C-alpha positions, 0 to 999 in steps of 0.5 A, spaced: 485 481 488 486 487 482 484 493 483 484 499 477 487 505 479 486 512 474 488 517 480 490 518 487 487 522 493 492 525 497 492 532 502 497 534 507 495 529 513 496 523 509 502 525 505 505 528 513 504 521 515 507 518 509 512 521 508 514 520 517 515 513 515 520 515 509 515 514 503 515 519 498 508 521 494 512 518 488 515 512 492 507 511 493 504 512 486 509 507 482 507 502 487 501 502 485 503 501 477 506 494 479 504 487 477 506 483 483 502 487 489 498 483 493 491 487 495 485 484 501 481 488 505 482 490 511 476 489 514 478 492 522 479 498 519 472 498 515 468 501 520 467 508 515 469 507 509 471 500 506 480 499 506 484 494 504 491 494 504 496 492 499 504 489 500 509 488 496 515 491 493 519 497 491 522 498 483 529 497 488 526 491 491 523 493 498 518 490 502 512 496 502 506 495 506 500 501 505 493 502 508 488 505 503 482 507 501 479 505 493 473 510 491 472 509 483 478 508 481 482 512 486 487 510 491 487 515 498 493 513 501 493 513 509 499 511 511 505 506 508 511 504 511 516 500 509 515 492 512 519 490 518 522 483 517 518 479 521 513 481 516 517 480 510 520 474 511 511 471 512 511 476 505 516 472 502 514 466 505 508 466 501 510 469 495 515 465 495 509 458 494 506 460 488 
């Protein structure tokens, strides 16, 4: 799935939640500018609003996972973290098939 991102919606809550996992605002915003990220609906967490997950690699090649809401071309990150080893293996297996 591809999305068009023209802005980001940050507040103290989502900034703090992402930073506690070692990811900065700049790193997350640059992540969404990349072409090789995988985006899918997050059906399990789309109760109040439609949510999505994005997985891919940072500019320095480290795999990350981002949960976010998408509203009128604006991304509101909910949580972001580096992927665990098991997730990295699954991600690399899936994308090596393409």
